[in-house]
C-alpha positions in Angstrom: 58.7 290.3 189.3 60.7 287.5 190.9 57.9 285.0 191.8 56.8 282.8 188.9 54.6 279.8 188.1 55.5 277.7 185.2 52.3 276.4 183.6 52.8 273.3 181.5 49.5 272.7 179.7 47.8 271.0 176.8 44.5 272.1 175.3 43.2 268.5 175.3 43.3 268.5 179.1 40.0 269.7 180.7 42.0 270.2 184.0 44.4 272.5 182.1 41.3 274.5 181.0 40.1 274.9 184.5 43.5 275.8 185.8 43.9 278.4 183.1 40.6 280.1 184.2 42.0 280.5 187.8 45.8 280.9 187.5 45.9 284.6 186.3 44.0 285.8 189.4 46.1 283.7 191.7 49.3 285.0 190.3 48.0 288.6 190.2 47.1 288.4 193.9 50.6 287.0 194.7 52.4 289.6 192.6 53.7 286.7 190.4 54.1 286.0 186.8 53.0 283.0 184.7 55.6 281.4 182.5 53.5 279.7 179.8 54.8 276.3 178.8 52.8 274.6 176.0 53.6 270.9 175.9 52.3 267.8 174.0 50.4 265.7 176.5 50.5 262.6 174.3 54.3 262.6 174.3 54.3 263.0 178.1 52.0 260.0 178.4 54.1 257.9 176.1 57.4 258.8 177.9 56.0 258.1 181.4 53.7 255.2 180.7 50.7 257.3 181.9 47.4 257.5 180.1 44.2 259.7 180.2 41.8 258.8 183.0 39.2 258.7 180.2 40.8 255.5 179.0 39.5 253.7 182.2 35.6 254.0 182.0 34.9 254.2 185.7 37.8 256.7 186.3 36.7 258.7 183.3 33.1 259.0 184.5 34.4 260.1 187.9 36.9 262.6 186.5 34.2 264.5 184.5 31.9 264.6 187.5 34.7 266.0 189.6 35.7 268.5 186.9 32.1 269.7 186.8 32.3 270.3 190.5 35.4 272.4 190.1 33.8 274.4 187.3 30.8 275.1 189.5 33.2 276.1 192.4 35.1 278.4 190.1 31.9 279.7 188.5 33.2 279.1 185.0 31.4 277.5 182.1 32.6 274.0 181.1 31.0 271.5 178.8 32.1 268.0 178.0 33.4 267.8 174.5 32.0 264.8 172.7 35.0 264.6 170.5 37.4 264.1 173.4 40.1 262.9 173.3 41.6 264.5 170.1 45.1 264.7 168.8 46.3 268.1 169.9 49.7 268.3 168.1 48.5 271.0 165.7 46.9 273.0 168.5 50.0 272.8 170.7 52.3 273.7 167.8 50.1 276.8 167.4 50.7 277.7 171.1 54.4 277.1 170.7 54.4 279.3 167.6 52.6 282.2 169.2 54.5 281.9 172.5 56.0 285.2 173.4 54.0 287.2 170.8 51.1 289.6 171.2 48.8 286.8 169.7 49.5 284.2 172.4 46.9 285.1 175.0 44.1 285.5 172.4 45.0 282.2 170.8 45.0 280.3 174.1 41.6 281.8 175.0 40.2 281.0 171.6 41.3 277.4 171.7 40.4 276.6 175.3 36.9 278.1 174.8 36.3 276.3 171.5 37.3 273.0 173.1 35.7 273.2 176.6 32.9 275.7 176.3 31.7 275.5 172.6 32.5 271.8 172.2 34.1 272.1 168.7 36.0 269.2 167.1 39.3 270.9 166.8 40.9 267.7 165.5 39.0 268.5 162.2 41.2 270.9 160.2 38.1 272.5 158.6 36.5 273.2 162.0 39.8 274.5 163.4 40.2 276.8 160.4 36.7 278.2 160.9 37.3 278.8 164.7 40.6 280.5 164.0 39.1 282.7 161.3 36.2 283.7 163.5 38.7 284.8 166.2 40.8 286.9 163.8 43.5 284.5 162.9 44.5 283.7 159.3 44.1 279.9 158.9 46.7 279.8 156.0 49.3 281.7 158.0 48.5 279.4 161.0 49.1 276.3 158.9 52.4 277.7 157.6 53.5 278.5 161.2 52.7 275.1 162.6 54.6 273.5 159.8 57.8 275.5 160.6 60.6 273.2 161.9 61.6 275.8 164.5 58.1 275.8 166.0 58.0 272.0 166.0 61.3 271.9 167.8 60.2 274.5 170.4 57.2 272.3 171.3 59.4 269.2 171.5 62.0 271.0 173.7 59.3 272.3 176.1 57.7 268.8 176.3 61.1 267.1 176.9 61.9 269.6 179.6 58.6 268.9 181.4 59.3 265.1 181.3 62.8 265.6 182.6 61.5 267.6 185.5 58.9 265.0 186.5 55.7 265.9 184.6 53.4 263.0 183.9 50.2 264.8 183.0 48.6 268.2 182.5 48.4 270.7 183.9 51.8 270.6 185.7 52.9 273.7 187.5 56.2 274.6 189.0 56.9 277.2 191.7 60.6 277.1 191.9 61.4 273.3 191.9 58.1 272.4 193.6 55.8 270.4 191.2 52.1 270.6 191.5 49.8 268.5 189.3 46.2 269.2 188.5 43.8 272.1 188.8 42.9 270.7 192.3 46.3 271.7 193.5 45.9 275.4 192.9 45.6 276.1 196.6 49.1 274.7 197.1 50.4 276.8 194.2 48.9 279.9 196.0 50.5 278.8 199.3 53.9 278.3 197.6 53.7 281.8 196.1 52.8 283.3 199.4 55.7 281.6 201.1 58.1 283.0 198.6 
């Protein structure tokens, strides 16, 4: 499969959640492959001087109204998480640790649903452990994995690559060298894949 979409995401981004619900079908229709790129959004914000729209009250209110419109259009469940925003470093290290393994897709689904459907406070280690155990993961093995220096370095490297290539938020998608930001740009991703 020669056509690819690089999907740079962070679980703390509701727009990443919405893009995740749609991207597999888009790539399947195009005969393309998703290259999963878990990155740390907080580090991207720090490097680029950007910040979450939620930090600006009027923009934050609009953003969540707009995301709700997209959830309705996509016919997917999405609930505002009252614990938003949370520090996602442990969650994203988990994604980096499972990347390329048989557990990755299940982990991503587990965390996205816990965050943006079930409204769990995944910044609380106890809550995270309960969610992981309920979904068939060993919380102790998970803690050992996210403490591994190689896993930390993998997340750091992916994040630095995103920044170097122009990412300033999540989700950021690349089709070739074309950058697309936000779940509201998925139509352009589809067009870019169709045009080869």
